[in-house]
N, C-alpha and C positions, 0 to 999 in steps of 0.2 A: 698504738700499742708501745709500751716502754720495753724495748728489747733487753735492757739491762736487768729486767725482772723475770726473764724467762730462762729456765734451766732445761736444756735439751737432753733427753734420755735416749741413748742409742740402742741399737740391737743388742739383746742379751745384757742389758744394763738396768740398774736400779738407782733411784735417787729419792731424796726427801726434801721438803721445803716447808717453811712456815709463812704465814701472811706477812707481807703482801706479794710474795713470789708466785710464779706460775711454773708448772711442770708440763713439758710438751714432748710428744713423740710422733713419728710417722710409722704407719703400719701397712703391711700387705696381708700375708697369711698369718703373721705374728699376732699375738693378743696382748693388749695392755690391761693390767689390773691396776686400778687406782683405788687407794684407800684414803679416806678423809676422816679426820677426827673433828666432829662437829663442835666440840667444846674448846679444844686448844687451837683450832684452825691450822692444823698441820696436815700435809698430804704426802703420800708416797706413791710412786709409780714404778712399775716393773714392766719391761718389754720382753715378753716370753716368746721364744722361738720354737720350742718343742714340748710335747706333753710330759715326757718322762726322761730322767737322766739315765745314762748308760754308765757301766762300770768304768771307773777311772777318770770320769769327767769332773772338772773342778769349777767350771763356770756356773755358779749357783743361779744367777738370774736367767740363764738360758732355758731352763726347764721348769714347767709348772710345778712338779712335785717337790722341787727344792726352792723355787722362787716365792711361791705363795707363803710358806711358813717363814721364810727369811724376811719378806716385806712386813709381815705381821709382827714378828719378833723385833725388827728394827723400829717400828712405830712405838712399841711398848718400851724397849730397853733404851733406845737412843733419844726418844722424844717424850717419854713419860705418859704415853697414851694408855687409855683403858679400852679393852675390847668392846665394852658396852657403848662406848662413844664412837666407834668406828663404823663407817658405811663403805660399801664397795660399789664400784662401777667398772664395767667390763666392756671393752671395745676391740674391734678388729676381726681377725679370723676370716678374711676374705679368701675366696678361691680364685686367686689371681691367674694361675696357669690351669687351664681346663684340660690338661693332657694326662693327668694322673687320676686313677680311680680313688686314690686315697685323699680325703679332704682333711689335710693337716690342720687347717684353721678351725674346723669343726671339732677335731680331736682335742686341740689345745683348749678351746672354749669349754668343752664338756669337763675336762680335767680341772680347769680353774674354778668353774662353778661348784664342782664336787668338793674341792679342797676348801673353798671359802665357806661352804655349808658345814663342813666338818668342824671348822673353827667358830661356828655359830655367829658369823658376821652377816648382817643384813645386806643383801644386794639391792641397791636402789635403782640401778639402771643397767641394761644390757643392750648394746647395739653392735651386732656381729653379723658376719656372713657377707653375702653379695659377691660381686666380681671386681670391685675396684678398691683401691687403697684408701686409707683413712689418715687424717691428721687430728690428734686429740690434744686438748690443752686444759689443764686444771687450774682454776683460779683459787688459790688457797684462802683468799679473803672471804669468799662466798661458798666454796665447795662446788660451784658450778663447773661443768665440763663442756667446752665447746668441741663439737665433733663435726668434721667436714669430710664427707666422702667425696672423692675427686669427681667433679662434674655436677655436684649437687650443692644446695644451700647449707649453710651452717645450722646445726641443731644444737640445742642446749639441754643438758641433763643434770 
């Protein structure tokens, strides 16, 4: 792999790339929403930490209710994408710590799915849940996402 072509996206962060670049993130209970423009070969990835923003919070990428529209708007305004050409892929949301009755990963996943649906963007893949972390990487040349759950083989979506 050519590491010069990989853009790492950190916790509560968002980034975009065009072909031939790759977008990559590591996930636990957080959820990655990946948008891909099938015509322009442009991708966007946001690493979402919580389902809903609270008053006074300014970190847009941290929360599903602010991150999802921000990622979509960035694809349209910064990259000239059209909604009809966008597809979504959703990953992560593991229940890493089994000590809380609240499943934050599931809550984030449900909110992301709801918001993507409100924007009428087709969801092409969902791989969420479980008890182990994920590494996901979008290849903007093809739109394929490599997903590796720790201890398992890589799957492609």
